[in-house]
BADREN-828654 format. One record per residue (C-alpha): residue number from 1; z, x, y. Coordinates in nm, 3 decimals. Each point is the difference from the previous one (the first is absolute). Layout:
// BADREN-828654
i NUM; w Z; u X; v Y
...
This chain:
// BADREN-828654
i 1; w -4.475; u 13.858; v 6.918
i 2; w -0.221; u 0.007; v -0.312
i 3; w 0.117; u 0.221; v -0.283
i 4; w -0.333; u 0.194; v -0.005
i 5; w 0.026; u 0.057; v 0.385
i 6; w 0.372; u 0.099; v -0.034
i 7; w -0.054; u 0.258; v -0.265
i 8; w -0.324; u 0.148; v 0.158
i 9; w 0.011; u 0.372; v 0.020
i 10; w 0.345; u 0.018; v -0.169
i 11; w -0.107; u 0.031; v -0.366
i 12; w 0.192; u 0.297; v -0.054
i 13; w 0.341; u -0.150; v 0.098
i 14; w 0.178; u -0.325; v -0.046
i 15; w -0.036; u -0.218; v 0.319
i 16; w 0.250; u -0.267; v 0.114
i 17; w 0.020; u -0.240; v 0.305
i 18; w 0.354; u 0.102; v 0.073
i 19; w 0.222; u 0.304; v -0.077
i 20; w 0.364; u -0.029; v 0.055
i 21; w 0.215; u 0.322; v 0.026
i 22; w 0.360; u -0.042; v -0.095
i 23; w 0.197; u -0.253; v -0.219
i 24; w 0.305; u -0.066; v 0.202
i 25; w 0.062; u -0.315; v 0.175
i 26; w -0.303; u 0.064; v 0.219
i 27; w -0.244; u 0.069; v -0.288
i 28; w 0.128; u -0.269; v -0.230
i 29; w 0.001; u -0.254; v 0.281
i 30; w -0.366; u 0.108; v 0.087
i 31; w -0.103; u -0.027; v -0.379
i 32; w 0.151; u -0.373; v -0.023
i 33; w -0.155; u -0.103; v 0.329
i 34; w -0.347; u 0.126; v -0.119
i 35; w 0.029; u -0.200; v -0.324
i 36; w 0.095; u -0.309; v 0.204
i 37; w -0.286; u 0.039; v 0.221
i 38; w -0.224; u 0.007; v -0.315
i 39; w -0.065; u 0.387; v 0.031
i 40; w 0.024; u 0.151; v -0.340
i 41; w -0.209; u 0.299; v 0.042
i 42; w 0.277; u 0.230; v 0.102
i 43; w 0.219; u 0.295; v -0.113
i 44; w 0.349; u 0.116; v 0.078
i 45; w 0.018; u 0.377; v -0.006
i 46; w 0.361; u 0.119; v -0.066
i 47; w 0.075; u 0.374; v -0.019
i 48; w 0.327; u -0.060; v -0.195
i 49; w 0.037; u -0.139; v -0.369
i 50; w 0.139; u -0.330; v 0.099
i 51; w -0.019; u -0.247; v 0.294
i 52; w 0.282; u -0.042; v 0.247
i 53; w -0.054; u 0.231; v 0.288
i 54; w 0.312; u 0.091; v 0.179
i 55; w 0.203; u -0.203; v -0.250
i 56; w -0.136; u 0.210; v -0.284
i 57; w 0.047; u 0.333; v 0.160
i 58; w 0.345; u -0.047; v 0.149
i 59; w 0.264; u -0.033; v -0.290
i 60; w 0.280; u 0.179; v 0.159
i 61; w 0.360; u -0.122; v -0.062
i 62; w 0.069; u -0.309; v 0.190
i 63; w -0.361; u -0.079; v 0.103
i 64; w -0.039; u -0.341; v 0.146
i 65; w -0.163; u -0.200; v 0.261
i 66; w 0.163; u -0.073; v 0.334
i 67; w -0.217; u -0.331; v 0.049
i 68; w 0.136; u -0.306; v -0.194
i 69; w -0.179; u -0.051; v -0.333
i 70; w -0.150; u -0.338; v 0.063
i 71; w -0.166; u 0.138; v 0.324
i 72; w -0.102; u 0.320; v -0.162
i 73; w -0.262; u -0.157; v -0.239
i 74; w -0.333; u -0.155; v 0.039
i 75; w -0.009; u -0.366; v 0.119
i 76; w -0.263; u -0.077; v -0.264
i 77; w 0.210; u 0.141; v -0.286
i 78; w 0.356; u -0.120; v 0.063
i 79; w 0.267; u 0.136; v -0.235
i 80; w 0.278; u -0.255; v -0.076
i 81; w 0.198; u 0.255; v -0.205
i 82; w 0.087; u 0.261; v 0.238
i 83; w 0.351; u 0.129; v -0.115
i 84; w 0.136; u 0.104; v 0.326
i 85; w -0.030; u -0.074; v 0.376
i 86; w -0.134; u 0.338; v 0.030
i 87; w -0.183; u 0.128; v -0.299
i 88; w 0.011; u 0.342; v -0.152
i 89; w -0.304; u 0.219; v -0.059
i 90; w -0.027; u -0.088; v -0.376
i 91; w -0.025; u -0.371; v 0.077
i 92; w -0.253; u 0.043; v 0.268
i 93; w -0.217; u 0.205; v -0.220
i 94; w 0.014; u -0.245; v -0.280
i 95; w -0.109; u -0.261; v 0.251
i 96; w -0.306; u 0.201; v 0.085
i 97; w -0.078; u 0.044; v -0.370
i 98; w 0.047; u -0.364; v -0.055
i 99; w -0.242; u -0.085; v 0.296
i 100; w -0.264; u 0.226; v -0.159
i 101; w 0.015; u -0.177; v -0.314
i 102; w 0.032; u -0.351; v 0.131
i 103; w -0.317; u 0.042; v 0.219
i 104; w -0.195; u 0.179; v -0.278
i 105; w -0.038; u 0.321; v 0.204
i 106; w 0.037; u 0.255; v -0.303
i 107; w -0.382; u 0.015; v -0.078
i 108; w -0.065; u 0.103; v 0.370
i 109; w 0.283; u 0.265; v 0.016
i 110; w -0.091; u 0.353; v -0.076
i 111; w 0.304; u 0.209; v -0.045
i 112; w 0.029; u 0.394; v 0.028
i 113; w -0.302; u -0.031; v 0.209
i 114; w 0.061; u 0.189; v 0.350
i 115; w -0.255; u -0.031; v 0.262
i 116; w -0.098; u 0.366; v 0.113
i 117; w -0.257; u -0.099; v 0.263
i 118; w -0.155; u -0.303; v 0.140
i 119; w -0.326; u 0.046; v 0.206
i 120; w -0.202; u -0.253; v 0.189
i 121; w -0.382; u 0.013; v -0.083
i 122; w -0.191; u -0.100; v 0.325
i 123; w -0.324; u -0.045; v -0.198
i 124; w 0.117; u -0.229; v -0.270
i 125; w 0.284; u -0.156; v 0.187
i 126; w 0.264; u 0.047; v -0.277
i 127; w 0.299; u 0.217; v -0.064
i 128; w -0.030; u 0.291; v -0.255
i 129; w 0.328; u 0.064; v -0.165
i 130; w 0.114; u 0.299; v -0.197
i 131; w 0.270; u -0.047; v -0.212
i 132; w 0.210; u 0.192; v -0.269
i 133; w -0.189; u -0.185; v -0.268
i 134; w -0.359; u -0.002; v 0.141
i 135; w -0.209; u -0.144; v 0.278
i 136; w -0.072; u -0.355; v 0.124
i 137; w -0.139; u -0.183; v 0.281
i 138; w 0.124; u -0.302; v 0.206
i 139; w -0.104; u -0.229; v 0.263
i 140; w 0.327; u -0.025; v 0.146
i 141; w 0.313; u 0.224; v -0.039
i 142; w 0.342; u -0.124; v 0.053
i 143; w 0.271; u 0.255; v 0.056
i 144; w 0.343; u -0.126; v -0.119
i 145; w 0.174; u 0.336; v -0.033
i 146; w 0.259; u -0.106; v 0.215
i 147; w 0.222; u 0.213; v 0.250
i 148; w 0.288; u 0.073; v -0.249
i 149; w -0.202; u 0.151; v -0.265
i 150; w -0.003; u 0.390; v 0.062
i 151; w 0.359; u 0.150; v 0.037
i 152; w 0.049; u 0.223; v 0.317
i 153; w 0.210; u 0.314; v -0.095
i 154; w 0.068; u 0.229; v 0.308
i 155; w -0.109; u 0.363; v -0.007
i 156; w 0.351; u 0.157; v -0.015
i 157; w 0.027; u 0.398; v 0.024
i 158; w 0.134; u 0.140; v -0.336
i 159; w -0.040; u -0.317; v -0.216
i 160; w -0.258; u 0.143; v -0.235
i 161; w 0.257; u 0.254; v -0.114
i 162; w 0.290; u -0.250; v -0.033
i 163; w 0.124; u 0.056; v -0.356
i 164; w 0.114; u -0.349; v -0.052
i 165; w -0.163; u -0.349; v -0.017
i 166; w -0.227; u -0.148; v 0.272
i 167; w -0.157; u -0.347; v -0.014
i 168; w -0.089; u -0.286; v 0.241
i 169; w 0.147; u -0.331; v -0.037
i 170; w -0.358; u -0.151; v -0.082
i 171; w -0.033; u 0.241; v -0.272
i 172; w 0.339; u -0.027; v -0.172
i 173; w 0.068; u 0.230; v -0.284
i 174; w 0.175; u -0.207; v -0.237
i 175; w 0.036; u 0.289; v -0.250
i 176; w 0.215; u 0.184; v 0.227
i 177; w 0.382; u -0.068; v -0.032
i 178; w 0.187; u -0.012; v 0.341
i 179; w 0.336; u -0.026; v -0.160
i 180; w 0.236; u 0.268; v 0.112
i 181; w -0.259; u 0.156; v 0.239
i 182; w 0.012; u 0.084; v 0.374
i 183; w -0.266; u -0.195; v 0.142
i 184; w -0.176; u -0.005; v 0.352
i 185; w -0.140; u -0.319; v 0.111
i 186; w -0.249; u 0.047; v 0.281
i 187; w -0.082; u -0.304; v 0.210
i 188; w 0.176; u -0.329; v 0.096
i 189; w -0.273; u -0.261; v -0.038
i 190; w -0.031; u -0.295; v -0.214
i 191; w -0.020; u 0.196; v -0.322
i 192; w 0.287; u 0.218; v 0.085
i 193; w 0.261; u -0.274; v 0.063
i 194; w -0.098; u -0.154; v -0.350
i 195; w 0.022; u 0.351; v -0.179
i 196; w 0.329; u 0.133; v 0.163
i 197; w 0.227; u -0.272; v -0.135
i 198; w -0.148; u 0.037; v -0.342
i 199; w 0.018; u 0.365; v -0.050
i 200; w 0.331; u 0.075; v 0.178
i 201; w 0.187; u -0.148; v -0.300
i 202; w -0.133; u 0.289; v -0.230
i 203; w -0.057; u 0.291; v 0.229
i 204; w 0.268; u 0.270; v 0.038
i 205; w -0.088; u 0.027; v 0.390
i 206; w -0.253; u -0.177; v 0.210
i 207; w -0.119; u 0.125; v 0.328
i 208; w -0.204; u -0.226; v 0.210
i 209; w -0.228; u 0.160; v 0.257
i 210; w -0.034; u -0.262; v 0.268
i 211; w -0.240; u 0.066; v 0.284
i 212; w 0.040; u -0.341; v 0.149
i 213; w 0.263; u -0.275; v -0.095
i 214; w -0.126; u -0.334; v -0.093
i 215; w 0.103; u -0.344; v 0.108
i 216; w 0.143; u -0.154; v -0.317
i 217; w 0.101; u -0.382; v -0.047
i 218; w 0.148; u -0.160; v -0.297
i 219; w -0.226; u -0.100; v -0.283
i 220; w 0.029; u -0.369; v -0.073
i 221; w -0.095; u 0.046; v -0.361
i 222; w 0.129; u -0.215; v -0.291
i 223; w -0.123; u -0.135; v -0.332
i 224; w -0.204; u -0.288; v -0.001
i 225; w 0.152; u -0.252; v -0.219
i 226; w -0.156; u -0.168; v -0.313
i 227; w 0.015; u -0.332; v 0.166
i 228; w -0.199; u 0.130; v 0.284
i 229; w -0.261; u 0.151; v -0.222
i 230; w -0.021; u -0.321; v -0.201
i 231; w -0.045; u -0.206; v 0.323
i 232; w -0.289; u 0.247; v 0.103
i 233; w -0.150; u -0.052; v -0.321
i 234; w 0.022; u -0.393; v -0.033
i 235; w -0.075; u -0.058; v 0.368
i 236; w -0.230; u 0.279; v 0.123
i 237; w -0.008; u -0.117; v 0.367
i 238; w 0.380; u 0.110; v 0.018
i 239; w -0.147; u 0.354; v -0.057
i 240; w -0.246; u -0.042; v 0.303
i 241; w 0.285; u -0.150; v 0.200
i 242; w 0.214; u 0.298; v -0.066
i 243; w -0.277; u 0.242; v 0.095
i 244; w -0.085; u -0.203; v 0.317
i 245; w 0.365; u 0.012; v 0.116
i 246; w 0.008; u 0.378; v -0.039
i 247; w -0.313; u 0.038; v 0.185
i 248; w 0.090; u -0.223; v 0.276
i 249; w 0.326; u 0.202; v 0.064
i 250; w -0.186; u 0.299; v 0.036
i 251; w -0.261; u -0.130; v 0.222
i 252; w 0.267; u -0.092; v 0.249
i 253; w 0.169; u 0.328; v -0.039
i 254; w -0.310; u 0.185; v 0.096
i 255; w 0.002; u -0.098; v 0.355
i 256; w 0.300; u 0.217; v 0.082
i 257; w -0.183; u 0.300; v -0.143
i 258; w -0.335; u -0.065; v 0.163
i 259; w 0.113; u -0.154; v 0.339
i 260; w 0.374; u 0.020; v 0.054
i 261; w 0.134; u 0.331; v -0.143
i 262; w 0.288; u -0.014; v 0.244
i 263; w 0.152; u -0.298; v -0.165
i 264; w 0.049; u 0.192; v -0.321
i 265; w 0.354; u 0.120; v 0.122
i 266; w 0.171; u -0.268; v -0.220
i 267; w -0.182; u 0.114; v -0.316
i 268; w 0.126; u 0.351; v 0.086
i 269; w 0.355; u -0.113; v 0.019
i 270; w -0.026; u -0.153; v -0.353
i 271; w -0.125; u 0.326; v -0.126
i 272; w 0.264; u 0.200; v 0.163
i 273; w 0.264; u -0.243; v -0.157
i 274; w -0.171; u 0.054; v -0.342
i 275; w 0.041; u 0.371; v 0.035
i 276; w 0.365; u -0.037; v 0.131
i 277; w 0.103; u -0.180; v -0.323
i 278; w -0.091; u 0.277; v -0.224
i 279; w 0.014; u 0.319; v 0.227
i 280; w 0.351; u 0.062; v 0.133
i 281; w -0.044; u 0.369; v 0.100
i 282; w -0.090; u -0.001; v 0.379
i 283; w -0.200; u 0.330; v -0.040
i 284; w -0.202; u -0.127; v -0.286
i 285; w -0.060; u -0.344; v 0.177
i 286; w -0.123; u 0.194; v 0.308
i 287; w -0.251; u 0.191; v -0.228
i 288; w -0.124; u -0.334; v -0.126
i 289; w -0.022; u -0.186; v 0.306
i 290; w -0.363; u -0.009; v 0.126
i 291; w -0.079; u 0.049; v 0.379
i 292; w -0.317; u -0.211; v -0.007
i 293; w -0.059; u -0.372; v 0.032
i 294; w 0.041; u -0.173; v -0.348
i 295; w -0.345; u -0.083; v -0.128
i 296; w -0.177; u 0.293; v 0.147
i 297; w -0.006; u 0.151; v -0.346
i 298; w 0.000; u -0.255; v -0.294
i 299; w 0.351; u -0.170; v -0.059
i 300; w 0.148; u 0.105; v -0.328
i 301; w 0.191; u -0.243; v -0.225
i 302; w 0.310; u 0.126; v -0.209
i 303; w 0.323; u -0.090; v -0.110
i 304; w 0.062; u 0.336; v -0.176
i 305; w -0.139; u 0.260; v 0.212
i 306; w 0.307; u 0.047; v 0.235
i 307; w 0.248; u -0.008; v -0.264
i 308; w -0.177; u 0.265; v -0.181
i 309; w -0.020; u 0.217; v 0.289
i 310; w 0.401; u -0.038; v 0.048
i 311; w 0.052; u 0.171; v -0.353
i 312; w 0.182; u 0.328; v 0.029
i 313; w -0.279; u 0.181; v -0.191
i 314; w -0.272; u -0.119; v 0.234
i 315; w -0.087; u 0.204; v 0.315
i 316; w -0.217; u -0.133; v 0.275
i 317; w -0.188; u 0.281; v 0.204
i 318; w -0.118; u -0.145; v 0.338
i 319; w -0.301; u 0.220; v 0.003
i 320; w -0.326; u 0.029; v -0.200
i 321; w -0.056; u 0.264; v -0.281
i 322; w -0.169; u 0.300; v 0.156
i 323; w 0.006; u 0.272; v -0.255
i 324; w 0.076; u 0.090; v -0.351
i 325; w 0.160; u 0.337; v -0.100
i 326; w 0.030; u 0.057; v -0.379
i 327; w 0.219; u -0.298; v -0.073
i 328; w 0.131; u -0.056; v 0.341
i 329; w -0.139; u -0.294; v 0.195
i 330; w 0.024; u 0.075; v 0.379
i 331; w -0.006; u -0.270; v 0.263
i 332; w -0.163; u 0.028; v 0.341
i 333; w 0.346; u 0.020; v 0.149
i 334; w 0.098; u 0.304; v -0.232
i 335; w 0.208; u -0.221; v -0.253
i 336; w -0.020; u 0.144; v -0.352
i 337; w 0.037; u -0.148; v -0.338
i 338; w -0.053; u 0.135; v -0.346
i 339; w -0.192; u -0.233; v -0.211
i 340; w -0.161; u -0.025; v -0.347
i 341; w -0.246; u -0.270; v 0.098
i 342; w -0.191; u -0.110; v 0.303
i 343; w -0.131; u -0.363; v 0.036
i 344; w -0.225; u -0.085; v 0.274
i 345; w -0.009; u -0.350; v 0.124
i 346; w -0.221; u 0.088; v 0.270
i 347; w -0.265; u -0.278; v -0.012
i 348; w -0.364; u -0.001; v -0.024
i 349; w -0.326; u 0.074; v 0.161
i 350; w -0.036; u -0.305; v 0.198
i 351; w -0.172; u 0.066; v 0.313
i 352; w -0.247; u 0.263; v -0.171
i 353; w -0.091; u -0.181; v -0.323
i 354; w -0.135; u 0.256; v -0.251
i 355; w -0.274; u -0.244; v -0.111
i 356; w -0.165; u 0.038; v 0.352
i 357; w -0.087; u 0.345; v -0.075
i 358; w -0.218; u -0.101; v -0.290
i 359; w -0.192; u -0.285; v 0.167
i 360; w -0.327; u 0.102; v 0.175
i 361; w -0.146; u -0.227; v 0.257
i 362; w -0.362; u -0.061; v 0.118
i 363; w -0.001; u 0.319; v 0.235
i 364; w 0.120; u 0.235; v -0.277
i 365; w 0.358; u 0.025; v 0.129
i 366; w 0.308; u -0.089; v -0.208
i 367; w 0.222; u -0.285; v 0.105
i 368; w 0.284; u 0.260; v 0.057
i 369; w -0.246; u 0.191; v 0.253
i 370; w -0.067; u -0.338; v 0.170
i 371; w 0.367; u -0.062; v 0.033
i 372; w 0.098; u 0.349; v 0.117
i 373; w 0.118; u -0.151; v 0.314
i 374; w 0.183; u -0.293; v -0.151
i 375; w -0.078; u -0.265; v -0.255
i 376; w -0.182; u -0.297; v 0.137
i 377; w -0.205; u -0.287; v -0.150
i 378; w -0.105; u -0.354; v 0.083
i 379; w 0.275; u -0.264; v -0.096
i 380; w 0.157; u 0.270; v -0.232
i 381; w -0.317; u -0.017; v -0.228
i 382; w -0.323; u 0.164; v 0.129
i 383; w -0.034; u 0.343; v 0.145
i 384; w -0.317; u 0.063; v 0.213
i 385; w -0.248; u 0.221; v -0.185
i 386; w 0.106; u -0.118; v -0.351
i 387; w -0.225; u -0.303; v -0.107
i 388; w 0.121; u -0.235; v -0.247
i 389; w 0.321; u 0.199; v -0.028
i 390; w 0.321; u -0.216; v 0.047
i 391; w 0.354; u 0.094; v -0.026
i 392; w 0.297; u -0.188; v -0.104
i 393; w 0.324; u 0.095; v 0.174
i 394; w -0.207; u 0.182; v 0.263
i 395; w 0.105; u 0.131; v 0.337
i 396; w 0.262; u -0.211; v 0.173
i 397; w 0.048; u -0.261; v -0.272
i 398; w 0.354; u 0.105; v -0.089
i 399; w 0.304; u -0.184; v 0.057
i 400; w 0.355; u 0.092; v 0.112
i 401; w 0.190; u -0.314; v -0.112
i 402; w -0.182; u -0.206; v -0.238
i 403; w -0.220; u -0.003; v -0.324
i 404; w -0.323; u 0.223; v 0.004
i 405; w -0.138; u -0.263; v -0.276
i 406; w -0.057; u -0.247; v 0.291
i 407; w -0.208; u 0.267; v 0.184
i 408; w -0.188; u 0.094; v -0.314
i 409; w -0.092; u -0.370; v -0.070
i 410; w -0.133; u -0.018; v 0.365
i 411; w -0.223; u 0.315; v -0.065
i 412; w -0.111; u -0.172; v -0.324
i 413; w -0.118; u -0.307; v 0.207
i 414; w -0.193; u 0.252; v 0.213
i 415; w -0.168; u 0.172; v -0.302
i 416; w -0.101; u -0.345; v -0.150
i 417; w -0.171; u -0.106; v 0.325
i 418; w -0.166; u 0.345; v 0.032
i 419; w -0.159; u -0.044; v -0.349
i 420; w -0.113; u -0.361; v 0.111
i 421; w -0.167; u 0.151; v 0.297
i 422; w -0.194; u 0.255; v -0.202
i 423; w -0.102; u -0.304; v -0.221
i 424; w -0.116; u -0.195; v 0.301
i 425; w -0.205; u 0.301; v 0.135
i 426; w -0.179; u 0.008; v -0.339
i 427; w -0.204; u 0.281; v -0.150
i 428; w 0.151; u 0.353; v 0.020
i 429; w 0.210; u 0.025; v 0.307
i 430; w 0.320; u 0.186; v 0.127
i 431; w 0.234; u -0.064; v 0.274
i 432; w 0.142; u 0.282; v 0.213
i 433; w 0.269; u -0.047; v 0.276
i 434; w -0.138; u 0.052; v 0.366
i 435; w 0.210; u 0.301; v 0.156
i 436; w 0.048; u -0.225; v 0.293
i 437; w 0.161; u -0.280; v -0.210
i 438; w 0.232; u 0.259; v -0.165
i 439; w 0.100; u 0.141; v 0.328
i 440; w 0.058; u -0.334; v 0.151
i 441; w 0.223; u -0.101; v -0.300
i 442; w 0.194; u 0.321; v 0.024
i 443; w 0.070; u -0.041; v 0.365
i 444; w 0.120; u -0.354; v -0.038
i 445; w 0.235; u 0.115; v -0.285
i 446; w 0.124; u 0.297; v 0.197
i 447; w 0.040; u -0.191; v 0.306
i 448; w 0.229; u -0.248; v -0.185
i 449; w 0.173; u 0.294; v -0.164
i 450; w 0.124; u 0.140; v 0.341
i 451; w 0.288; u -0.239; v 0.027
i 452; w 0.123; u -0.014; v -0.369
i 453; w 0.319; u 0.158; v -0.122
i 454; w -0.213; u 0.243; v -0.201
i 455; w -0.139; u 0.162; v 0.308
i 456; w 0.304; u -0.067; v 0.232
i 457; w 0.293; u 0.067; v -0.238
i 458; w 0.044; u 0.360; v 0.067
i 459; w -0.081; u 0.124; v -0.356
i 460; w -0.260; u 0.208; v -0.171
i 461; w -0.112; u -0.185; v -0.320
i 462; w -0.250; u 0.032; v -0.287
i 463; w -0.180; u -0.295; v 0.183
i 464; w -0.133; u 0.263; v 0.255
i 465; w -0.275; u 0.254; v -0.055
i 466; w -0.012; u 0.339; v 0.108
i 467; w -0.105; u -0.103; v 0.332
i 468; w 0.301; u -0.245; v 0.055
i 469; w -0.213; u -0.299; v -0.049
i 470; w 0.117; u -0.285; v -0.216
i 471; w -0.299; u -0.057; v -0.223
i 472; w 0.217; u -0.158; v -0.277
i 473; w 0.167; u -0.320; v 0.110
i 474; w -0.147; u -0.341; v 0.113
i 475; w 0.161; u -0.089; v 0.350
i 476; w 0.013; u -0.383; v -0.078
i 477; w 0.066; u -0.277; v -0.252
i 478; w -0.159; u -0.036; v -0.327
i 479; w -0.137; u -0.332; v 0.119
i 480; w -0.190; u 0.178; v 0.285
i 481; w -0.146; u 0.256; v -0.235
i 482; w -0.090; u -0.269; v -0.246
i 483; w -0.199; u -0.190; v 0.291
i 484; w -0.177; u 0.342; v 0.088
i 485; w -0.120; u 0.063; v -0.343
i 486; w -0.096; u -0.342; v -0.113
i 487; w -0.374; u 0.046; v 0.057
i 488; w -0.244; u 0.288; v 0.062
i 489; w -0.158; u -0.002; v 0.351
i 490; w -0.360; u 0.134; v -0.057
i 491; w 0.004; u 0.079; v 0.395
i 492; w 0.245; u 0.278; v -0.091
i 493; w -0.254; u 0.152; v -0.263
i 494; w -0.339; u 0.139; v -0.020
i 495; w -0.214; u -0.108; v -0.279
i 496; w -0.195; u 0.266; v -0.213
i 497; w -0.295; u -0.052; v -0.189
i 498; w -0.194; u 0.244; v -0.215
i 499; w -0.260; u 0.229; v 0.165
i 500; w -0.358; u -0.072; v -0.021
i 501; w -0.163; u 0.131; v -0.309
i 502; w -0.089; u 0.363; v 0.049
i 503; w -0.385; u 0.069; v 0.008
i 504; w 0.031; u 0.383; v -0.010
i 505; w 0.253; u 0.242; v -0.108
i 506; w 0.244; u 0.077; v 0.284
i 507; w -0.102; u -0.325; v 0.193
i 508; w 0.313; u -0.201; v -0.114
i 509; w 0.224; u -0.156; v 0.277
i 510; w 0.364; u -0.086; v 0.011
i 511; w 0.094; u -0.362; v -0.060
i 512; w -0.132; u -0.235; v 0.242
i 513; w 0.270; u -0.173; v 0.218
i 514; w -0.018; u -0.352; v 0.108
i 515; w 0.233; u -0.190; v 0.246
């Protein structure tokens, strides 16, 4: 598209070909892919003061990844110097900063720039974006805000009048000293099992409010030796081989989750033995033993969680926090605990992403309104009614047993071909997913979901939306998803062209649609 045509009617604002929202793995990955495709007319809009996404915001004690380091990194940016098999938050954040520098992304990144609203202009076939630092327009918007970006804190009666300290694990208050304090930890997800072993050493008393116990397996973590790192630097193919092995093991494992959940009994026995080694008290062991099939919720990895819970100054309440009365935390079963601080490890807005309330489509409705009955999009990327709007880590692109980076890179393949298709169309054009294609894809995904452990395992997890539908997880292998997102099928889209030039006031038409 010629520069004069691209900027026509937008003189008051900057215009870019692509605007990426977010600078976590999805946003940084999208920016790298754009540059590799020869697209340099793009910006990355980041609301915070640094890149990193989840790995910038989550800095709680013990924060680390539960996916092996060499698999939890971009295939196009291998890191031979990971210090541990499972890396901590600081190393992952450093990795993302390094990728931003290596691929010369800094000139494109706009920090402290929050997207307040993004609206589709049906006349000009472009997106109008309002940000905390002014307005701009874009031909294509890529939302890479991610599902783990906005903390979810439950509405607990009496919490606002609690005289002590309250914060979420993703907004850790490093200025507050927990030493000698009575602390309530609410939640038993991936964050909590990392936090509990770290803080129990310092607090006077720790009360864990557990609504549902997790399945916990040993964490096979270790330091990666200097010899290994030297070998990876000298012989880069060894890094790829290590990554490939880790990927292959998980591709084989996923079959049990998606097709044969009844075969997961052996894994459950391993988890029970892991618990029995540290928890000798039968009553405590009963509290910590799940009643649902392993894998229904994300399997957690820790060598220190159970030993921490066995300490005499740690109490496990097998019930969720229901009320706060002054300094007293009250569980749903009536158990009370006097506390000085309450820490919520209660997850994020996953199935109701806040960014969706700021994106307005071609019919004037927000993405949140469009998704009121559940999130759905074509191949996890395109929602009906939202032209030239793509999501990285969209509906049903999550994983229960492997690395999200694999899924992100597949969606970046889709993004690259989407832009190529726009170039082939020529002139000003937009693509919008056909509702029939979105619905067909959603039915296909949900039909496959029916037999998976996430739907049949007998639990209620954060994978499910308010309607009980799993709009989070991909019910297959990463290989299958990569094949499904390798190319854009134009039969699944409508092609939009600018309306005919108006000859009189009020005679304009909406964008013309071609098959």
